[in-house]
C-alpha positions in Angstrom: -64.0 -44.2 12.9 -61.5 -42.1 14.9 -59.9 -39.2 13.0 -56.6 -37.7 14.4 -56.3 -34.0 14.8 -53.1 -34.3 12.5 -55.2 -35.5 9.6 -57.8 -32.8 10.2 -55.0 -30.2 10.3 -53.5 -31.6 7.1 -56.8 -31.5 5.2 -57.4 -27.9 6.6 -53.9 -26.8 5.1 -54.7 -28.5 1.9 -58.1 -27.0 1.1 -58.8 -24.2 3.8 -62.2 -25.6 4.8 -63.4 -25.4 8.6 -62.4 -27.9 11.2 -65.7 -29.5 11.5 -66.1 -29.7 7.6 -62.8 -31.5 7.4 -63.6 -33.8 10.2 -67.0 -34.7 8.6 -65.2 -35.2 5.2 -62.7 -37.5 6.6 -65.4 -39.5 8.5 -67.3 -39.9 5.2 -64.2 -40.9 3.2 -62.9 -43.4 6.1 -59.8 -41.1 6.6 -58.8 -41.0 2.9 -57.3 -37.4 2.5 -57.5 -37.4 -1.3 -61.2 -38.4 -1.4 -61.9 -35.9 1.5 -60.3 -33.1 -0.5 -62.3 -33.8 -3.5 -65.5 -34.1 -1.4 -64.7 -30.7 0.2 -64.0 -29.0 -3.3 -67.4 -30.4 -4.6 -69.1 -29.0 -1.4 -67.3 -25.6 -1.9 -68.7 -25.6 -5.5 -72.1 -26.3 -4.3 -71.9 -23.5 -1.7 -70.6 -21.1 -4.4 -73.5 -22.0 -6.7 -76.0 -21.3 -4.0 -74.5 -17.8 -3.3 -74.1 -16.9 -7.0 -77.4 -14.7 -7.2 -76.6 -12.7 -4.1 -75.9 -8.9 -4.7 -72.2 -8.1 -4.4 -72.4 -4.3 -3.5 -69.2 -4.1 -1.4 -65.6 -4.9 -2.2 -62.4 -3.0 -3.1 -60.3 -1.9 -5.9 -56.8 -3.5 -5.8 -53.8 -2.6 -8.0 -50.6 -4.4 -8.7 -47.6 -2.7 -10.3 -45.1 -5.1 -11.7 -41.4 -4.6 -10.9 -39.8 -1.9 -13.0 -43.2 -0.1 -13.3 -43.9 -1.0 -17.0 -47.0 -3.2 -16.4 -49.9 -2.5 -14.0 -53.3 -3.8 -13.2 -56.4 -2.7 -11.4 -59.2 -5.1 -10.5 -62.7 -4.4 -8.9 -63.5 -7.4 -6.6 -66.9 -7.3 -5.0 -68.6 -9.3 -2.2 -71.6 -9.0 -0.1 -70.5 -7.0 3.1 -67.8 -4.5 3.9 -66.9 -6.8 6.7 -65.5 -9.6 4.2 -64.1 -6.8 2.0 -61.8 -5.8 4.9 -60.5 -9.4 5.7 -57.0 -10.2 4.8 -58.2 -13.2 2.9 -60.4 -11.0 0.5 -57.6 -8.5 0.1 -55.2 -11.4 -0.7 -57.6 -12.7 -3.4 -58.0 -9.3 -4.9 -54.1 -8.8 -5.1 -53.7 -12.4 -6.7 -56.3 -11.5 -9.3 -54.6 -8.1 -10.1 -51.3 -10.0 -10.4 -53.0 -12.5 -12.8 -54.3 -9.6 -14.8 -51.0 -8.0 -15.2 -49.2 -11.2 -16.1 -51.8 -12.9 -18.4 -53.5 -9.8 -20.1 -57.1 -11.4 -20.3 -59.6 -9.5 -22.5 -62.8 -10.4 -20.6 -64.1 -11.4 -17.1 -66.4 -14.2 -18.5 -67.1 -16.1 -21.6 -70.5 -14.6 -21.8 -69.0 -11.2 -22.4 -67.1 -12.3 -25.7 -69.2 -10.6 -28.6 -70.5 -13.1 -31.1 -68.2 -13.7 -34.0 -65.0 -13.0 -32.1 -62.2 -15.4 -33.2 -60.1 -16.5 -30.3 -56.7 -17.8 -31.4 -56.4 -21.6 -30.6 -54.9 -22.2 -27.2 -55.4 -18.7 -25.9 -57.7 -18.1 -22.9 -59.0 -14.5 -23.1 -61.4 -14.8 -20.2 -60.1 -14.1 -16.6 -62.0 -16.6 -14.8 -61.0 -19.4 -17.3 -57.3 -18.8 -17.1 -54.9 -21.1 -15.2 -53.8 -19.4 -11.9 -50.2 -18.2 -12.4 -49.0 -19.4 -8.9 -50.8 -22.9 -9.2 -51.7 -23.9 -12.7 -53.8 -26.8 -11.4 -56.4 -24.2 -10.5 -58.4 -21.6 -12.6 -59.1 -18.2 -11.3 -62.7 -19.4 -10.8 -61.5 -22.1 -8.6 -59.5 -19.7 -6.7 -62.6 -17.6 -6.1 -64.9 -20.6 -5.3 -62.4 -21.7 -2.5 -62.7 -18.3 -1.0 -66.5 -18.1 -1.2 -66.6 -21.5 0.5 -64.5 -20.1 3.3 -66.0 -16.7 3.9 -69.6 -17.7 3.2 -70.3 -15.0 0.7 -70.6 -14.4 -3.0 -67.5 -12.9 -4.5 -67.4 -11.5 -8.1 -64.8 -9.8 -10.4 -66.7 -6.7 -11.8 -64.0 -5.2 -14.1 -60.3 -5.0 -14.5 -57.9 -2.7 -16.5 -54.3 -3.5 -17.5 -51.8 -1.0 -18.4 -48.5 -1.4 -20.2 -46.0 1.4 -20.9 -45.9 2.1 -24.8 -48.9 -0.1 -25.6 -52.1 1.4 -26.3 -55.6 0.1 -26.9 -56.8 0.0 -30.6 
């Protein structure tokens, strides 16, 4: 089957995968963009799972201060190499996560960090990675990170975060 460059470009814009990955996904799905998108997401998750045990000793601390200066957040986002940490894509991801922390006020990074016996109010998501992304509620923060892992080829991890709000103090 012949795949047009317009289809490849459209798929690339949708999911951010590489040209050859998009082309092969379109060939496997007989040109169906929706099926190809799903296939690439699955492959991205598989790539991320393979990289999950890799050491993330590099990265950056990113801050976000909301308009008016009453709410701020700081996030430590780690990756495997300083090369990836300096890329615009990694910096953009760190900024998006800092905005998420400022807006949604998560308590923990991962569900495994919640102490036993903690009562979580129904409907409240207190883990950063499980929260819906504020700019695209169809994705979680974990999905956002997995997409970047698939594109840059390195493990990425949120190590910690802090949120500050004027006049609100921790208990």
